[in-house]
N, C-alpha and C positions, 0 to 999 in steps of 0.2 A: 208477542212478534206484532215489529213493526207494520201494520198495513200500508201495500203500495200504493193505497188510492189517496195516501196523506200527501204525496207526489203532488204539486198545483197541475207538470207540464208532465205528464205519464209518457212512456217511451216505449215501443212495443220493436223489435228489431226481427227481421222475418229471414231466415235463410233455407231455401227449399234448392230440389232438383228439378223443378216444374218448370225452369226456363219461362220466356217473354211473349213466347207468339200465341200461344193459348190464353184462356180467361183465368186459369188457376189461382194465379196473385192476385188478379184484380178482385174476385170474386175473396180473395180471404181478406183484403183491403177492406173491401164492401163491408161485409161480418163486423169487421172491428171498427168501424166509425159510423157504422150505425148504432151500434151499442153505447160506443164513448167516444162520440165526436169530438172532444177536449187531444186526444191521444195522438203523440206525434211517431208518424211511421219510419221507422230505419230500412232498406233494405241491403241487406249484410250482401247475398249474395242470390241467386235464383240461380244459378251457373252452376253447381255441384254436379258432377257426373251423373246422369240418371241410375240409381240403387247403391250407389260408392257411399257406402256410409263411413268407410274409413276416411276417406275424403271430406265428408262432412265433417267430422269429428276433429279433422286434422284442422279443419277451418274455423272453426267454433274454440278451439283451443288458442288460435296462436290471434283471435280476436278479443282474447277476455281482456285484457287491458286496455281496451279503446272505447268501452262498452259507456253509454252514460250513466252514472250513477242511478240505479234502482231501476235498468231497464227491464221489459219483460221480451224474453227473448223465445222466439218462436222456431224451432228448431224441427224442419219435414223431410226427410230423406228416408223413405220406411216403406221398402220391397215386401214386408209383411201386412201393409194397414190389412184391416178387418181380421185378420187373426187373433187368438188369443195373445198376442203380444201386445202387453197395458199401456197404455198413453199414460207418462209421466208429469210429475209438475217434481221440481228441486228446489228447495230454497237454499240460499248462503247466505242471506243478510246482505246483500250489497246487491243482487239480484234474482230472478225467480226464471227459470228454463223449462220446457215445455215438449215435452217429446217423444218421441212414439221409444219404449225399452228393447231397442237393439242394439245398443254399442255407440248410438248417437251420441248421447250424452255422458260419454265418458271421462273425458278432461273435467265435467263437474263432478260428477262423482270421487273422482281420487283427489279433489279439492279439500282440503282439512277446513274443518268449522262451518260442516254443511249442516245447515239447521233444521230443513224439512227435508220429506220424499214422501208422495202422495202417487195413489192410480187415481185418475180423474174418470170420478164414478157418477157423479153429480149432475141428475139430467134439469136441473135448473138453470148451468153454464153452459149448458149445450143448445145448440138450433134442436127444434122441434122434431123435425123429420130429418135423419141423417144416413146419409150413404156409405155402403160399407167398406168404397174406395178412395174417400176425401174427409179424413177425418181434418186434416191442416186446414180446411174451410168450415164443418159441421164442429168438431169438439177443438183445436187447440184454439184458433182464432175464437171464439166466441169464449172461451175461458181465459186467456190472455185479456179480451177488452172489458171483463168485470171483474178483474184482478184490478187493470187499470185505470177500474172507477171505485172501488175500494173494495171488492169483495174480500173477504178474510181468505189467507192461504188455505187452511187448514180446513174451512168447507168444500173444495174443491172435490174430494173424495175420501179415500179409505188411506190411512197410515200405511208406509210399506217400509220393510226393512232397506236402508239402502246397497248391504251388501247379499242380499238376493236379486239386483238389479243387472243387467246385462253387461257385463264389458268387456272392450274390446282387446285381445292380445296386445303387447307391446308390437310396436308397428315402428319403432329408432332405428339407430344403424347398431352396428356391430362394432365392436373393437378387438382385433384379433393378438394375439401373443405377441406377435412381431410390432405391435403397434400400428398396423394399416387399419383405418377405419372403412368399413363395406357399409354401404345403405342402397336406395334402390328410387329410382326415379318414382313420384309419388303422382304427378299430373303437368300436364303442359300449359301454359298460361296463355293467356291471349295472345302475346307478345311471341309464341314459339319458345318460351323460355322454359329449361326444362328444369323442374322442382324436387330436388330429394328430399329424403328423410336423411340426412347427415348434419345433425346439429352444429353451428357453427361456434357452440362455448365450447367444442371438442376440440378447435384446431385457431384459439386465437390467433397465434402467431400465424398470419396469412403466408409470409416467407418461406416455412418448413415445409409448404405441403405442395402436390401435383395432384392433381386430380385424374382419374386413369376410367373409361368407360369402352366396350366395344366399339371399333371401326372409327374412332377418334385416335390423335395423337396424346400421349400425357400435357397436360395443361397446368402449368402455375397459378396457384390459386390467387387471385389478385383482390383489390377493395374493389373497384366498380369498371363500368362499361367504361370510360375514359382512359383505363391504364391497355387497351388492346386498340388495334388499328380498326378503322371504318373496314366492316364484313369479316372481322376475325372473330372467331371460336374463342370463348375466354368461360373462366368459371372464377365465381365471385360468391360472398356472402350474401343473399337474398334480404329482403324485409320479413319476411316469415323467420327469419332465424334460420334457416339451413342453408345449404349449397344448392348452389345453381348452375347450370351451366347454358350458355347464351351464347349469339351470336351482333356483335354489335352493330344495331341497325338493322339485323335480321330475325331468322328465325333458326334456331336450334333443332327443333324440333323436325323441320324441313331440309335444313342444311345435311343433318346426321342421319336422321333415320331411327334414331333410337326410340323405341317405343315405352310407355311407361308400364313398369315394374321392371325396366331392364337395372341389372347391378350396376353401382357408380364403388368407388375407390378412394381413399385419401392416403397419398404413401409418403414418406416424408423424403425430401428434396435429401437426404444424406445417402439416401438410396440411389444406385444407379438406374436409369430407367433406359432401358434397350430400345429400338426400334422400333419392336412389335407391341409395346406397351407392357414388358412382360419387367420384374424390378430383380434388382439382385442387389445383397448386400456390400 
């Protein structure tokens, strides 16, 4: 297997739920740069909702196509830190992923052609003194830095069977017998847009669909914000590849009061949509 250290410009990508108010992210970066000063660090996000493993897995999945070649990706959303859950390293041949065995790495485990899976047990690539609650700094960051410097992947620890690793249950949407597509609001982004689990590949012809959610009128699915008036609610295919509900130049979360986890439906325009949001064939 090619060593990632052969890349003259190694990249470490960080994704956590640590936020930026405290020093947690800074300490991780300091550890990485102390071990491998030449590494380039990319902050994918540190704003995963705390302990929201499903959201972290979603962010990871939707970011995979944009990672630089041979990235070393450190993912830490770890409510079970310090317990018996294993710290994992996965190699796809294109990238290496480090993170807890709690389902966060599900998008990588489900990729075809996974080339390596180990539990990180080698003390030589950890900090000598390790906290039971900060494996992001004490295990995952130094392991990533050593990989960036050319340390062999297989020497990180013990080989694991990928089929034994924790996978999240399917989080996606449901297509009902009548063609209605059901999903949920997964999270609210910085702009107040409601990002759902409904994949836009299921509704490629936007003009055929209405979007429904409790407390709002049925919304025709449109292409972009410019298809709505200032302050108007709209539904569209967002950059994550899922349906989103927004307010043009405003916050859909504030306007509607819709919470994360709320149900959202896509209904074909061929159905009659009543004033109360019910549909009739």
